[in-house]
N, C-alpha and C positions, 0 to 999 in steps of 0.2 A: 897365675899358673903358666907353665910352659905349654908347648903344643901337646895335646893329649894323643896318646896312641891307644887305639881300641883293638882288642884281639878277641876273636870268637873262641869260646872255650868248649861249648857243647850246643847241640841242637836236638830238641825232642819234638816228635811228630805224633799226632793222634788223629786218626781218620782222614789222613791225607792220601788220596789215591788208594793203593792197596796196602797201606801201612795203618794197621789198627793202633799199634804202639811201637815206637822205635826211637832210639837215641844214638847219635853219633858223638864221639868224643875226640877232640883234637889231642895229639900226642902228649902235650904238656898239661892236659886237663887234670890228670891225676896227681900232679906234682904242685904243691904249694910253694911258691917262691916269690920273694919281694922284687925280683928282677924280671926283666921282660923276656929273656931267653932269645934263642935264635929262630931259624926257619922251622916251620911246622908244615908237614905234608900229610894229607890224609887221602888215601885211595880207597874207593868203595867198589867192591867186586861182588859179583853174583850172577845167577842165571837171568835170562830175559824175564821181565815182568815181576821181579822180586823187590822192587822199591828203591833202586839206585837213583833213578832220575827224580823220584819224589823229593829227595834231599835238595837237589838243584832247584826244582820248581818252588819248593817251600822257601828257600833263601831268596829267590827272585821276587816272590810275592811279598815276603817280609820286607825286602828292601823298598818296594813300592809303598807299602804302608808306612814305613819309617820316613819316607820322603814327604808324607802328607798327601799323597795322590789318591784320587778316588779308586775304590776297589775295581780291578779289572774284571769285566764280565766273564772272562775266561776262567776265573777262579772257581766258578760254580761247577766246572767239569772236574775239579780236583778234590772235591769233598766226597767221601764215601756215600754212595747212593742210599745206603741203609742207615746212615747216621744223621741225627738232627744237627750236629755241629762238629767242627774240627778245631784242633788246638795246635798252636806252634809256640814253643818256648825256647828262647835263645839265651844262653849265658855268656856274658862278656867279662873280660878283665880290662880295666882302663888304667893306663899308666900315665903318670905325670913325669915326662922325661923317660927315665929308665926305671922308675920306682912304681910299684903297684900301689894304686890309690883307691880305686873302686872295684868292687865285685858286684856286677849288675845282672839282673834277670829281666827280660822283656817277654811278657806272656800275652798272647792274642787268642781270643776265642771268636771263631767265625761261625755264624748260625744261619740256617735257612729260614727265610721269612717270605712266605708266599712264593713268588718266583725269583726272589732276589737273595743275595748273600749280604749279610750285614756284620759289622763288628759288634758283637754282643758285649764283649768285655775286653779290656786291655789294662795291664798294670805294669808298673816298674817297681822293682825292689832293689835294695842296695845295701852293701856293707862298706864301711869306710875304714881304710887302713891309714893310720896316722900316728907318728911318733912311736912306732912299735906296737901299737894297740889296734885291735880290730873290733868294730862295733858289730852288734847283731844285724842280721840281714832283714830289713823291714820294708814293707810296701810304703812308697811315698807319693805315688799318684795311682789311683785306682778308679777308672771310668767304667760304669756299668749302665748299659743302655736301658735296662729294665727299671732303673731308679731315676726317673726324670727330675725328681725334686732335689736330688743331691748332685751338685755339679761334678765334684769328684771327692773321693775319700783319700786318706783319713782327714777328718775335719781340722785337726791340728795343723796339718800341712797346708790345707786350703787357707787357713787364717794366716799362716806364715807368708803366704803369697799376697793376700789381699788386705790383711789387717781389718780395719773398720771402713775401708774405702768402698762404699756402695757402688760407685761408678766402675771400679775395677771388677767387683763381683759381677756386675751386670755384663761387662765385657766378656768375662769368662763364660757366662751363661749364653750370650749371643754366639760366642765361638763354638760352644757345644752344639747349639742348634744348627749352625752352618756346617759343622763337620758331619752331623747326622744327615742333613739334607744332601750333601755332596757324597755321602757314603765313604767317608775317609776317617783316618785316625783322629781321635780327639787330642791325644797327647802331642802328636807331631804335625797336625794341621797348622797352617800359617798363623791364624789368629791366636790360638791358645799357646802354641809353642813360643811365639814372640813374647807373650806376657810372662810365661813361666821362666824364660831365660832372662829377659831384659828388665822385668819389673818386680823381681823377687826381692824379698827382704834378706837381711844378713843370715837369718836362721835357715833359709832355704837355699842359700848360695851353693853349697856342695851339690845339691840335687839339680840345680840349674846347670852346673858344669856337666853333669851326667847327660842330661837331655841334649845339650848343645853338642857334646862329643859324639853321641850316638847318631844325631842328625848329620853331622859332618862326615862320619864314617859311611853312612848310607849314601851320602851325596857324592863323595869323591874317592873313597878308599875301598868300597866293596864292588867287585866286578863279578857279575854272574853271566856266563856265556852258555846259553842253552843249546840244545841239539839243532834248533832252527838256524843257528849261526852257520853250522856246517852244511845245512840243507841248501842255503842259497849259493854256497860255494860249489856244491856238487851240481847244481843247476847251471853253473858256468855263466851266470848273468851278473852277479854282484860280488864285490870283495868288501865285506864289512870289517874294517880294521878297528878293533877295540884299542882305545888309547887313553892315556892320561898325560897332561902337559902341565908343568908347574911354571907359573910366571908370577913374579913379585910375591912369593910365598903363598900364592893361591893356586890350588890345584883344580883343574876342571877336566872332565872325562866324558866319554861317550863312544859311539861307533861312527867312524868316518867311513861312509859307504861310497865306494867308487864303482861305476859301471865297468864291466869287463868287455862288453861288446862294442863299445865306441868311446871316443874321447868325451870329456865332460868340461863344461865351462864353469869356472869358479871365480868368485870375487876375490879381492886382494886378501881379505882376512882368512878365507878358507884355503886359498892357495898357500899362504904362509904357514898355516897349520899343517897342511899336507906335507910341505917341505920339511917341517920340523919332525913330524912323525916318521917320515922316510929316513931322515938323517939318523934318528935314534935306532931304527930297525937295522940300518946298514952297518952300525957298529958291531953287531952280533951275527947278522945273517950270513956273511961270507965264511964264518967259522962253522956254521951248521950245514950250509949248502956250499961246499968249497968253491971259492972263486966267484960266488954270485952276489950281485948288488941290485938294488932297485933304482931306476932313474925316473924322475918326473919329466917326461918329454913335453916341452912347451912349444905349442904350434902358433903362438902369438896371441895378440889381443883380439877379443871378440866381445861385442856388447851383449849384456844380459837382457832378458825380456823387460826388466825394469828400466833399462837405459844405463844402468851402472856399468862401469868398465870391468871387463872380465878377461880371463885367460883360458884358452882352450888347452887342456893338458891330458896326458894319457900315461899310465904306469907301464914301464918297460922293464923287462928282465935283461940284465947285462952280465955276461960271463966272459971274463978275460978279453981277448981280442976278437971274440965272435961278434957278429952283427946283433944289436939289440932286437929283441922280439917282444910283442905285447905280453903282458903278464898272464893273460888268459891262456896262452899256449903252454904254460907250465902245468905240472900235475896238480891234482886236487890236494895232495899231501903238502906240497911246497906252498900252495896258496893258503892252506890251513895254518901252516907255521907262520907265514907272513901276517895273517889276520890276528894272531894272538901274541905275536912276538913283542910288541910294544908293552903290553901289560905284564908279560913275563919278566921283561927287563925291570919294570916298576916294582913287581913283587920281589925280585931278586935284591933290589937295593933299598927298599922302603919297608920298615917294620910295621907300618900301619896298613899295608895293602893286604886284603883278603881276596884271592882270585879263585873263583869257582868255575870249573869247566866240565860240562857234560860230554862224554865220549872223547876224551882227550886223545885217544889212540886213533881216531878216525883218519885214515889216510896217511898216518905217520909210520915210517919204517920201525919195526920192533926194536932194533938195536939202538937207533937214534932216540927213541922214547926212553929207553933205559938210561942212556947217557945223560939226557936232559934232567931226568928225575934225580939221578945220582949227584950231578953237579948242584942242583937246587938244594938238595938235602944237606949237602956239606958246606955250602958257601952263601946261601941266600939269607935274607932277613925277614921276609914276609911269610904269609900263609898261603898254601895251595891246597884246594880240595878238588878232587876229580873223580869221575867214574870212568871205567874202562873195561874192555873185555880181554885186552891183550895182557897176558900174565907175566910179561917181562918185569914189570914193577915189583912183583913178589920176590924176585931175585935181587933187587937193587935196594929196597927200602927195609927199614927196621919193622919188626912185627907190630909195634905200636902205631905205625903209620899206615896200616892196612886194616880195614874193617870189611866184614863179609855180610851180605844180605842173606837172610835165611828163608826157609819155606814156611815159617810161622809168622803170620801177620801180627800176632800179639807181641812178638819180640824180634823185630825185623833185622837188627844190626848187632853183630857180635865180633869180638876179637877171637882169633884162633887161640885155643888153650893148649897147654903142654908144648909150647914151642921153645926149643932150646937154641942157644947161640949157634950151634953147629947144624941145626936143621935147615933144610931148603924149604922155605915157605910155599913155594910153587908146588913142589912134590907133595908136601903135606896136604895142600888144598885139594889136589887131584885125588889123593888117597882118601881124604875125608868125604869127597863126593861119592866114591864107590863103596867105601867101607864104613863110613860114619865115624863115631868117636868124639864128636863135638857136642856141646850142650844143646844145640839145636840142629835140626836137619837143614843142611845148606844147599840141597839140590832136590827138586821135585823129580823123582825118578822117571825116566823114560825107558821104553822098551823098544830096542832096535828091531825086533821081529815084528812087533805090532806096527811100527812105522813103515817097514818094508811092505807088509801086507796091505796097509792103507794106500800106499803108492800104487801097488799093483791093482787094487780094486778101482782106484781113481782112473788109472790108465785104461782099464777095460771099459769103464763107463764112457770114456771119451771116444773109444773106437766103435761104439754101437751106432 
């Protein structure tokens, strides 16, 4: 098979933060097509505390699980305090080249156990599209923690992997015990994943391709930028540059964090990586911030604590003939753009990239935000999911590219209904907040008189 391209189709949440039930749909989710399609943008809008960030956090934790990492202790704060468990279900379309090959669902159940959170169940189901025919969507790996005597279901698929090889069956059992001990995914933990991918028989081969494609997607193609990313920028201490670099057909990604308060000493490998990231950013930055480029100021060699040879460098902002200044002297908005620009470029050119950004509008000028989204929707190849409070996107994007969080925790996300081509979605949203008319209430009403009265009461209490 050629390189697999994985595209998120939908995400369902249950008992995550203040979302009892909710589903987001990517713009092409409702259209069945054998071809991959172009850019997909989904903006999520709604009042504070209505579940927008829950989508970003759920994707972040799902990515950690799909990487086979132990559950983050932080996840316990994201499960509804009144619910015994939470569920996340992601639907994907996997393309072989440009052709749809697999339709896959990944379902995870997280349960409270004493003071911990564990993966109670996880399963993968799949439909295969081949030669113009589509199979039924069936579960092919189903792990259930409450059934310790069954390594995974269905038994037919288990035998396709192991046959009568008792040693291989024992390896899968040991991998299960290790995954439970480390509190990580059984399907995607190193031990079991390697067996399912590398030691599968011919009958299991298609499913092995699915597991490998999903792991690679989580490893190198899914970027989740949470609000904490903007937080360190606002503190003016660090610049976390999300990046992906492709070398020898292998992509690797991460956050390259550079101190803003002082120069940093880097080894050869990190210095070369920083140079490459900056070069990519500069190809676009000067068009967004007219005339601006970034320079990696090299102050010369300096030994690292390990004794290894290093280089002392600092990021500088360069504008035309003006004297370069440290990047920390630029505004938070410019630094925010720099921090995400490399992955925006990647999502623009790469069909397999899914970029998720919480509070995309933080610090970014409204008009510029609209222009970036408009360009992305018309010319990009990848997927972009974002939350925002700035309503400019409602004037620039198609109605299928916007979902609204509601005041109903049992049905958190909806598309605006009765939207015509000539309607201004921004005006409709404001009107729906005040007059209603949608299938769910999209704003928990506030009373300006009560707010003013509360402020006056608080003011009087302070003056006593």
